[in-house]
C-alpha positions as CSV (number, residue, x, y, z in Angstrom):
1,V,63.4,2.2,-64.0
2,A,62.2,4.2,-61.1
3,K,58.7,3.4,-59.7
4,K,56.5,6.3,-58.9
5,V,55.3,6.3,-55.3
6,L,51.5,6.5,-55.4
7,K,49.9,8.7,-52.8
8,P,46.7,7.4,-51.3
9,K,43.7,9.4,-52.5
10,A,41.9,11.5,-49.9
11,T,38.8,9.9,-48.6
12,A,35.5,11.7,-48.8
13,V,34.2,13.4,-45.7
14,K,31.4,11.3,-44.2
15,K,28.1,13.0,-44.4
16,R,26.4,13.6,-41.0
17,K,23.2,11.5,-40.5
18,E,20.1,13.5,-40.8
19,R,18.1,13.8,-37.6
20,F,14.4,14.0,-37.9
21,I,13.4,13.9,-34.2
22,V,14.0,17.1,-32.4
23,Q,13.6,15.9,-28.8
24,F,16.7,14.7,-27.0
25,H,16.4,11.3,-25.4
26,R,18.8,10.8,-22.6
27,P,20.7,7.5,-23.1
28,Y,20.2,4.7,-20.6
29,T,23.2,4.7,-18.3
30,L,24.2,2.4,-15.5
31,R,22.2,3.0,-12.3
32,T,23.9,1.6,-9.2
33,Q,22.1,0.9,-5.9
34,A,22.9,3.2,-3.0
35,A,25.6,1.9,-0.7
36,P,25.4,4.0,2.4
37,K,28.3,4.0,4.9
38,C,25.9,3.5,7.8
39,P,22.5,1.8,7.6
40,R,19.4,4.0,7.6
41,H,17.3,1.4,9.5
42,I,18.6,-0.7,12.3
43,A,16.0,-3.5,12.2
44,P,13.5,-4.3,9.5
45,V,10.0,-3.0,10.2
46,V,7.5,-5.8,11.0
47,K,3.9,-5.0,10.2
48,K,1.8,-5.4,13.3
49,N,-1.4,-7.0,12.1
50,D,-2.8,-8.6,15.2
51,A,-6.3,-8.3,16.7
52,F,-5.3,-5.5,19.0
53,S,-4.0,-3.3,16.2
54,I,-7.1,-4.0,14.1
55,V,-9.8,-3.0,16.7
56,K,-9.0,0.3,18.2
57,F,-11.9,1.2,20.5
58,P,-15.7,0.7,20.8
59,L,-18.0,3.6,19.9
60,T,-20.5,4.8,22.5
61,T,-22.6,7.4,20.7
62,E,-26.4,7.5,21.0
63,S,-26.8,5.8,17.6
64,A,-24.3,3.1,18.6
65,M,-26.3,2.5,21.8
66,K,-29.5,2.2,19.8
67,K,-27.9,-0.4,17.5
68,I,-26.8,-2.4,20.6
69,E,-30.3,-2.5,22.0
70,D,-32.3,-2.9,18.8
71,T,-30.2,-5.0,16.4
72,N,-27.7,-6.8,18.6
73,T,-24.9,-5.0,16.9
74,L,-21.6,-3.6,18.4
75,V,-20.0,-0.6,16.9
76,F,-16.2,-0.2,16.8
77,I,-13.6,2.1,15.3
78,V,-11.1,-0.1,13.5
79,D,-7.9,0.3,11.5
80,I,-8.4,1.9,8.1
81,R,-6.6,-0.9,6.3
82,A,-8.5,-3.8,8.0
83,N,-11.0,-5.6,5.9
84,K,-14.3,-7.3,7.0
85,V,-12.8,-10.8,7.4
86,Q,-9.9,-9.5,9.6
87,I,-12.4,-7.5,11.8
88,K,-14.6,-10.7,12.2
89,E,-11.5,-12.7,13.2
90,A,-10.4,-10.0,15.6
91,M,-13.8,-10.0,17.3
92,K,-13.6,-13.8,17.8
93,K,-10.1,-13.6,19.2
94,M,-10.6,-10.6,21.5
95,Y,-14.1,-11.0,22.8
96,D,-15.0,-14.7,22.1
97,I,-18.1,-13.7,20.2
98,K,-19.3,-15.0,16.8
99,A,-20.0,-12.2,14.3
100,V,-22.7,-12.9,11.8
101,K,-22.1,-9.8,9.6
102,V,-19.7,-6.9,9.5
103,N,-20.6,-3.6,7.9
104,T,-18.0,-1.0,7.5
105,L,-17.9,2.7,6.5
106,I,-15.3,5.4,6.5
107,R,-16.3,8.4,8.5
108,P,-15.7,12.0,7.3
109,D,-12.9,12.3,9.8
110,G,-11.0,9.5,8.0
111,K,-11.6,6.7,10.6
112,K,-13.2,3.4,9.7
113,K,-16.3,2.4,11.6
114,A,-17.3,-1.3,11.8
115,M,-20.8,-2.4,12.8
116,V,-20.5,-6.0,14.0
117,R,-23.8,-8.0,14.0
118,L,-23.7,-10.7,16.7
119,D,-25.0,-14.2,16.7
120,A,-28.4,-14.8,18.4
121,N,-26.5,-16.8,21.1
122,H,-24.5,-13.7,22.1
123,D,-26.1,-10.6,23.7
124,A,-24.7,-7.2,22.9
């Protein structure tokens, strides 16, 4: 008795998944860090944040002179990133004077002006 060889039945073609979103989203791929053959920077940049880089120069305009005479206040141009506490400490370190109050403003030319009110013991 001869057995019939059964052929496997053809499988149905898989239906493509319906896509409802029309935008193409790029898949996340591996992002490796740059490995240059020679270094771009020789030494790491150290931020200079001492008193001499904070206080740039004193201002000697007429209004600044009036402040010195009337309100015992010195006027300086300081670093744009310096805050009032840093300015106060720089004054103490550079000039050995005690600042009571520091007012700051940024001038239209982009420089920061600091008005340092001195203690009664110190004369501007």
